[in-house]
C-alpha angles and dihedrals in degrees: 000000000000122000129187113221133186117210131185115198126183116237090249091064102040096084094052115114115262090353094150092053091048093050093047090051090051093047096048100031093239135136120242096255094054098072149021127211137219120196108229100175137004129191141160125234108202098159091112131041090255100073117211132197115216120209131187108199138187108215116202109204118192094344135083120266109247118246110252098215113169117213138157129204099234109175132208101260099170091118098030130110114283133246114188118218124195111208133020102224122115094294093049094043095053092041087057093046091050090050088057091054092048093049100251129123116245115210109190128198113198119181093207135062132271115277096262097051091040090069091071091059091049089053089050094054093045099044106021100028090233117145119206104203093212102036119045141099090307104036128055138058109343094011121232089331094071094066100038140089089274092229108182107189119110140173092211095098095144094059099072148308109320091187091059091057092048092048091049089054091050090047088055097047112287118130119261088240089087088068090059110032116096090221104026124189135172107203134234092261092060102036098076092061092048091049090050090051091052090052091051091050091054094047094043090057095049103271123131131226119189115194125199086028111132117187105232103173144018116216108215128181127174089355092301128112109244106169147353123230115213124200090351090286121061121065120206117194111225143157098188122054126168105202105210099152097138134241094284097056093105093163088065091053091048091047094051091047092049090052091050092245105156119261132163133206114250132202114248140156137257137180141110143301116253117203126195133173105271091228089060092053089046091053091051098045098038098037091234130140096201135032115327119258113277092242093056121088122227104289122252132193139206122197141168134182132177116234121179094335096313130099119241109196147158116259133189094358111201114197114197089008149122137251110232136192108253100178116141098191138033119269096035134095119207125168130204137165138242138164138196123250093263092046087217102146115118095241135072120204136180138176110248106197143173126226113247120202104207093205099048104028105040104050091134087061096049092110089069089065113198090359095061096104091048092051090049089053091051093051092054092046090052089048090054090048092054094043091051093055101270097288135079088285103117128224111250141179136180109263095239091048091051093052095042094045106245133121114252116245089207139357136233122254111278140197091225103114101203088056138239132265123200110250134161096252089165089070100029097058116079114261088244087069108017100052092046092048091052092052093042094051091050089051090049088056089056092050094044109037107221097022092102100071144134087236089076128080128215110214126190141262125012099174108144101071092128142338116294087207136061121208101207124233135180132234089285091055090249125126105265093227104030116056115214095028115112112186108210144183129346095338092058091047094251104110142037107199148000098296099041090046091050092050091049089050090056092048092049091050090053090049095045096055095053109117090002 
């Protein structure tokens, strides 16, 4: 017999040896040798000073616990029909893995470098302020997800099987903890190895991955995709392309627009990164005056506030993490966040962003048509570049100074490697964003006592939260005007993170192989 049991244990009990087994025995009136347990889910409730750990358990009474062996039926596709995939971020990777299961050969074109060689370009942007347009924090093997926190929670539960994605990650080297934790993450220190293992799985089963291979043209005839042109030179005949190029591949958007392939502007969000000392966030969230308990992870937060009809909210919160330069071209400054698996850095950072309605808020950009949101993004990124001193140094301001409208005389220490320069972000940002951020941050301070503090920095700009463009697709996930083109993941406007992009990649692979 198998029973599902919910247990709530105070923090003071969690470290006790065999405590789960003891509590199950007490609850069910059993002796230790009558059952085994499997932890299905684990979460922490820190809303009150008395912190509680929640467990969802499967209790196996009088029967063996099944072996949870993870396996996938990846086929040898070396001689199979081909599906071309543009981009090797989460959407492209899981599209390729799904092709292996379905018996089709994925041929991937990735503009960036493999994960090992990509590190040199990250070093260049952090230390030398040099941006490689094809190899950076956004482009390269694994996409933006490789050098990120590796957060795996998603609200996109209707798009596919979340468990499949988690199990695939475990199969390729992630710890089994991600199957249990309520808010699982992998960490930027572990993701490169997992990404490399996924690549090796694809190649070992007959797939192909071409690095430093930027798609520069789509050959279309009679409203059907006929070929891809790579690096302005090599033409690859095709009739099935999964376009998973990511939300920062602006050249793809410009190319599609130039070729009159339908696009539409999409609402998105922009703002800043706010960075606090992690110990301060811990003290607020865990109600502690000293260091947090050793069993507690670095505390996170999630907040939202409505200001003048637009949401101001936290995005991609990275406890124990770093702020990183996410520019994809010279003369722009973009910031993002990441954290290692242990989340043991002394800072906590989060995007704090404002909703932007492309129809109502960007009327001055209407002449750009479907590219208006993209052009608005670019203008703010150039502004940040100028305000930071025309390098990857980012403009910064103490949080209280930003809200109260004064330039900071100095700034707090920061995890942002290229460095910060004091700048009046409160007046530089458009009122659409700046005034709402100032009100929203003040409201966050009222909701989280201690959040509103001069110990925090505001760093600009957080502009790549999601794609400002949607590439349309029909009920079969195919572009309605161009047969054989399957827009996918964040770049198409259909995902917002690692898991949702991976699920969309699987769906697009399933759609692309129909009738192939």
